[in-house]
C-alpha positions as CSV (number, residue, x, y, z in Angstrom):
1,M,-26.3,5.4,8.3
2,H,-25.6,4.1,11.8
3,L,-26.4,0.6,10.5
4,K,-24.0,1.1,7.6
5,Y,-21.2,1.8,10.2
6,I,-22.1,-1.2,12.3
7,D,-22.1,-3.4,9.2
8,H,-18.7,-2.1,8.2
9,H,-17.2,-2.6,11.7
10,Q,-18.5,-6.2,11.9
11,T,-16.8,-6.9,8.6
12,F,-13.5,-5.2,9.6
13,P,-13.4,-5.5,13.4
14,Q,-9.7,-4.5,13.4
15,N,-10.6,-0.9,12.6
16,D,-10.9,1.4,15.5
17,I,-14.3,2.8,16.5
18,S,-13.7,6.5,16.9
19,A,-15.4,9.8,16.2
20,D,-13.0,10.4,13.3
21,S,-13.6,7.0,11.8
22,I,-17.4,7.4,12.0
23,R,-17.2,10.9,10.3
24,A,-14.9,9.5,7.6
25,L,-17.3,6.5,7.0
26,L,-20.3,8.8,6.7
27,L,-18.5,10.9,4.2
28,S,-17.3,7.9,2.2
29,T,-20.9,6.5,2.3
30,R,-22.1,9.7,0.6
31,E,-19.2,9.3,-1.8
32,I,-20.4,5.8,-2.8
33,I,-23.9,7.2,-3.5
34,N,-22.6,10.0,-5.6
35,L,-20.2,7.9,-7.5
36,C,-22.8,5.3,-8.2
37,M,-25.0,8.0,-9.7
38,I,-22.2,9.4,-11.8
39,F,-21.3,6.0,-13.3
40,E,-24.9,4.8,-13.7
41,N,-25.1,6.3,-17.2
42,R,-21.7,4.8,-18.2
43,R,-23.0,1.4,-17.1
44,Q,-25.2,1.2,-20.1
45,H,-22.2,1.5,-22.3
46,Q,-19.9,-0.9,-20.4
47,S,-20.0,-4.5,-19.5
48,D,-20.6,-5.4,-15.9
49,E,-17.0,-6.6,-15.7
50,N,-15.6,-3.2,-16.7
51,S,-18.0,-0.8,-15.0
52,M,-16.6,0.7,-11.8
53,K,-18.0,-0.7,-8.6
54,F,-17.9,0.8,-5.1
55,G,-18.5,-0.7,-1.7
56,F,-17.1,-1.1,1.8
57,T,-13.4,-1.9,2.2
58,E,-11.0,-1.8,5.1
59,L,-10.2,1.8,4.0
60,S,-13.8,3.0,4.1
61,D,-13.5,4.5,7.5
62,K,-10.2,6.3,6.9
63,N,-10.1,10.0,6.5
64,D,-8.4,12.0,3.7
65,G,-5.3,12.5,5.7
66,Y,-4.8,8.8,6.1
67,M,-5.3,8.3,2.4
68,K,-2.8,11.1,1.6
69,N,-0.2,9.5,3.8
70,M,-0.3,6.4,1.7
71,Q,0.9,8.2,-1.4
72,G,4.7,7.9,-1.1
73,L,6.1,8.0,-4.6
74,L,8.5,10.9,-5.1
75,T,9.9,11.8,-8.5
76,D,13.7,12.4,-8.8
77,E,13.1,16.0,-9.8
78,I,11.5,16.9,-6.5
79,Y,13.2,14.5,-4.2
80,T,15.8,15.7,-1.6
81,P,17.5,12.9,0.2
82,V,19.9,13.1,3.1
83,T,22.7,13.9,0.7
84,T,22.0,16.3,-2.2
85,L,21.0,14.7,-5.4
86,Y,22.5,16.6,-8.4
87,Y,21.0,16.6,-11.8
88,L,22.6,16.3,-15.2
89,W,21.3,16.9,-18.7
90,Y,21.9,13.8,-20.7
91,N,20.7,13.5,-24.3
92,G,17.9,15.9,-23.5
93,M,16.7,13.9,-20.5
94,I,16.9,14.7,-16.8
95,R,19.0,12.1,-15.0
96,P,20.2,12.2,-11.4
97,S,23.9,11.9,-11.2
98,T,23.7,9.2,-8.5
99,Q,21.9,6.9,-11.0
100,S,25.3,5.8,-12.4
101,T,24.5,2.2,-11.3
102,A,21.2,2.1,-13.2
103,L,21.1,1.3,-16.8
104,D,19.6,4.0,-19.0
105,G,16.4,3.1,-20.9
106,S,18.4,3.1,-24.2
107,N,20.8,0.4,-22.9
108,P,20.3,-2.9,-24.9
109,E,19.9,-4.8,-21.7
110,C,16.8,-2.7,-20.8
111,V,15.0,-3.0,-24.1
112,R,13.6,-6.2,-25.6
113,F,11.0,-6.6,-28.3
114,V,8.4,-9.3,-28.5
115,D,7.1,-10.4,-31.9
116,N,3.3,-10.5,-32.0
117,L,2.5,-9.2,-28.5
118,P,-0.5,-11.0,-27.1
119,E,-3.7,-9.1,-27.0
120,S,-4.0,-9.8,-23.3
121,F,-1.4,-10.9,-20.8
122,D,-1.3,-11.5,-17.0
123,W,1.7,-12.7,-15.0
124,R,-0.7,-14.0,-12.3
125,D,-1.6,-16.8,-14.7
126,K,2.0,-18.1,-14.4
127,N,1.8,-18.0,-10.6
128,V,4.7,-15.6,-10.3
129,V,3.1,-12.7,-8.5
130,T,3.2,-12.7,-4.7
131,D,0.2,-11.9,-2.4
132,V,-1.1,-8.4,-2.0
133,K,0.2,-6.7,1.2
134,N,-1.0,-3.7,3.2
135,Q,1.3,-0.7,3.7
136,G,-1.0,0.9,6.3
137,E,-0.7,4.6,7.1
138,C,2.9,4.9,5.7
139,G,4.0,6.3,2.4
140,S,5.9,3.2,1.6
141,C,4.3,2.3,-1.7
142,W,7.7,2.7,-3.4
143,A,9.1,-0.1,-1.2
144,F,6.2,-2.5,-1.9
145,A,6.4,-2.0,-5.7
146,T,10.2,-2.5,-5.6
147,V,9.9,-5.7,-3.5
148,G,7.0,-7.0,-5.6
149,S,9.0,-6.7,-8.8
150,I,12.0,-8.4,-7.3
151,E,10.0,-11.3,-5.8
152,S,8.3,-11.9,-9.2
153,A,11.7,-11.8,-11.0
154,Y,13.0,-14.5,-8.7
155,L,9.9,-16.6,-9.2
156,I,10.2,-16.3,-13.0
157,H,13.9,-17.2,-13.2
158,S,14.2,-19.8,-10.5
159,N,12.4,-22.9,-9.1
160,M,11.2,-21.0,-6.0
161,T,7.5,-21.0,-5.1
162,K,5.6,-18.1,-3.7
163,D,5.7,-19.4,-0.2
164,Q,9.5,-19.5,-0.3
165,I,10.1,-15.8,-1.0
166,N,8.9,-12.9,1.2
167,L,11.3,-10.0,1.0
168,S,11.4,-7.1,3.5
169,E,9.9,-3.8,2.6
170,Q,10.9,-2.6,6.1
171,E,14.6,-2.9,5.2
172,L,14.1,-0.4,2.4
173,I,12.2,2.0,4.6
174,S,14.7,1.8,7.4
175,C,18.0,1.5,5.4
176,A,17.7,3.0,2.0
177,R,18.6,6.7,1.6
178,S,14.9,7.6,1.3
179,N,12.3,9.5,3.3
180,G,10.9,6.3,4.6
181,C,7.2,6.6,5.3
182,H,7.3,10.1,3.7
183,G,8.2,8.7,0.3
184,G,11.0,7.3,-1.9
185,T,12.0,6.7,-5.5
186,S,12.6,3.8,-7.7
187,T,16.3,4.8,-8.2
188,L,17.1,4.8,-4.5
189,S,15.2,1.6,-3.7
190,F,16.7,-0.5,-6.5
191,D,20.1,0.9,-6.0
192,F,20.0,-0.1,-2.4
193,V,19.1,-3.7,-3.3
194,R,21.9,-3.8,-6.0
195,H,24.5,-2.9,-3.4
196,H,23.2,-4.6,-0.3
197,G,20.5,-7.2,-1.3
198,L,17.3,-7.7,0.7
199,T,16.6,-9.8,3.7
200,S,13.4,-11.7,4.4
201,G,10.2,-10.3,5.8
202,Q,10.6,-12.8,8.7
203,V,14.0,-11.4,9.7
204,M,12.9,-7.7,9.3
205,P,9.1,-7.6,9.5
206,Y,7.0,-4.7,8.3
207,Q,6.2,-2.0,10.9
208,A,4.5,0.7,8.8
209,K,6.8,3.3,10.3
210,D,10.3,4.7,9.9
211,G,13.1,2.6,11.4
212,N,16.2,3.7,13.1
213,G,18.5,2.8,10.2
214,C,20.6,-0.3,9.9
215,L,23.1,-0.5,12.7
216,H,23.4,-4.3,12.1
217,A,22.8,-5.3,8.5
218,P,20.6,-8.4,8.3
219,P,21.8,-11.2,6.1
220,P,20.4,-10.8,2.5
221,L,18.1,-13.4,1.0
222,A,18.0,-12.0,-2.5
223,G,19.9,-9.6,-4.7
224,I,19.9,-8.1,-8.2
225,R,22.8,-7.5,-10.6
226,G,21.3,-4.3,-12.0
227,Y,18.1,-2.5,-12.7
228,C,16.5,-0.3,-15.4
229,V,14.6,2.9,-15.1
230,R,12.7,4.2,-18.1
231,S,10.7,7.4,-17.9
232,E,9.3,10.2,-19.9
233,I,11.7,12.3,-21.9
234,R,11.8,15.9,-20.7
235,Y,13.3,18.2,-23.3
236,S,15.8,20.8,-22.1
237,N,14.9,23.4,-24.8
238,Q,11.1,23.4,-24.3
239,Y,8.4,22.7,-21.7
240,S,7.2,19.4,-23.2
241,S,7.5,15.7,-22.5
242,E,7.4,12.5,-24.5
243,Y,5.8,9.7,-22.5
244,L,6.4,6.0,-22.8
245,T,4.0,4.4,-25.3
246,D,1.7,1.6,-24.5
247,D,3.7,-0.7,-26.7
248,D,6.9,0.3,-24.8
249,I,5.3,-0.8,-21.5
250,R,3.7,-4.0,-22.9
251,N,7.0,-5.1,-24.5
252,T,8.8,-4.6,-21.3
253,L,6.2,-6.2,-19.1
254,V,6.1,-9.4,-21.2
255,S,9.9,-9.5,-21.6
256,Y,11.0,-8.8,-18.1
257,G,8.2,-9.5,-15.7
258,P,6.0,-7.4,-13.4
259,L,7.0,-3.7,-13.4
260,Y,7.3,-1.0,-10.8
261,I,5.2,1.8,-12.2
262,G,3.9,5.2,-11.0
263,V,0.3,6.4,-11.1
264,N,-1.7,9.3,-9.6
265,A,-3.7,7.9,-6.8
266,D,-6.0,10.9,-6.1
267,R,-8.8,9.1,-8.0
268,L,-8.3,5.8,-6.3
269,S,-11.4,5.8,-4.1
270,R,-11.1,4.2,-0.7
271,N,-14.3,2.4,-1.7
272,Y,-13.2,1.1,-5.0
273,R,-14.2,-2.6,-5.5
274,G,-13.6,-3.2,-9.2
275,G,-13.8,-2.1,-12.8
276,I,-11.7,0.1,-15.1
277,I,-10.7,3.5,-13.7
278,D,-11.3,5.9,-16.6
279,D,-11.5,9.5,-15.3
280,D,-10.3,12.3,-17.6
281,T,-9.9,14.6,-14.5
282,C,-7.2,12.3,-13.0
283,S,-3.9,14.2,-12.8
284,M,-0.9,12.8,-14.7
285,R,1.5,13.8,-11.9
286,V,2.3,10.5,-10.3
287,N,2.3,10.1,-6.5
288,H,1.8,6.4,-5.9
289,A,3.9,3.3,-6.9
290,V,2.3,0.0,-7.7
291,L,3.1,-3.2,-9.6
292,L,2.0,-3.7,-13.2
293,V,1.2,-7.4,-13.7
294,G,-0.8,-7.5,-16.9
295,Y,-3.0,-5.8,-19.5
296,T,-6.2,-6.3,-21.5
297,P,-7.1,-4.5,-24.8
298,D,-8.8,-1.8,-22.6
299,S,-6.9,-1.7,-19.4
300,W,-3.7,-2.1,-17.3
301,I,-3.9,-4.6,-14.4
302,L,-2.1,-3.4,-11.3
303,K,-1.3,-4.8,-7.9
304,N,-1.8,-2.3,-5.1
305,S,-0.5,-2.4,-1.5
306,W,-3.7,-1.4,0.3
307,G,-4.8,-4.8,1.5
308,K,-6.9,-7.6,0.1
309,T,-10.4,-6.1,0.8
310,W,-9.7,-3.0,-1.4
311,G,-10.1,-3.3,-5.1
312,E,-10.9,-6.4,-7.2
313,Q,-9.5,-9.9,-7.0
314,Q,-8.1,-9.3,-3.5
315,G,-6.2,-6.0,-3.9
316,Y,-5.9,-5.3,-7.6
317,F,-7.2,-2.5,-9.8
318,R,-7.5,-1.6,-13.5
319,I,-6.7,1.6,-15.3
320,A,-7.8,2.5,-18.8
321,R,-5.2,2.1,-21.5
322,G,-4.3,4.3,-24.5
323,K,-4.5,7.7,-22.9
324,N,-1.8,7.9,-20.2
325,M,-4.6,7.7,-17.6
326,C,-3.4,9.0,-14.2
327,G,0.1,9.4,-15.6
328,I,0.7,5.6,-15.9
329,N,2.9,6.1,-19.0
330,T,5.4,8.2,-16.9
331,E,7.9,5.8,-15.4
332,I,8.7,2.1,-15.2
333,A,11.5,0.3,-13.3
334,Y,12.5,-3.3,-13.2
335,P,15.3,-5.5,-11.8
336,L,17.8,-7.6,-13.7
337,V,18.5,-10.9,-11.8
338,V,20.0,-13.1,-14.5
């Protein structure tokens, strides 16, 4: 076990050597062994490409508290910003009253249909998805998902290249009416960009901590003319929900570009290295925002913000399709730039 730790530290020398990190690594090493045993039987029914794989990542020595701090997606029903967010019943759906600048999911600008949707699709093939970043021990996933979707929208609709656009997640953490490293929502983040734009990551670099607000607004590099938020319908007369369908999400993804999307991250192991996450015990209550970039017949392809050594293909992961796995059919959001 000691050799396992030395091997991990040589691979990720930036990680601190401490008693807490050693204890966390020992626990995660046992987790790898247990999970490998659990999925060994499934391996005979899945291809090597799809079976889940576990190994050391730069998160392997992080404790449960660190991992919990990275889950920063708040839903509008439970979110309490600096100023009170009031709720209105609108056509049987919960909508925050401050969302007046957002376009409802029923708005024609927010819904497009694609004839003969491709069986598989991946925006990375078109070179319009920026590199995976690392949010660190800060619940800023909502900011990374927002920025990722806007960066991709600009790459789709302009002649810019990936090295020409690097927008600031820190500006959202410091300046938007959110809880910063303690969480945020799609509504507040996109609404901020609609009104103020976003500066570059060079002007306002990421700090993985709450800022002191925006006393001096930096010059914007990019802006959006609007945004769409589509989420599950919650009926006012009964305790039930109607989630987005897979075809809803596929149509929107192919039509608009990579999407801000919520998932439950409790089953995203710190040691995940690849394969399709298919765990019926995964909660449908979303707590982590990521970027949906594509799909296959069996899975959704998602860009995380946990660094390039976590996951597959330098920071990505896949979740099973067709069963609202980990609440992935709960909410999508996307910018309008043209």
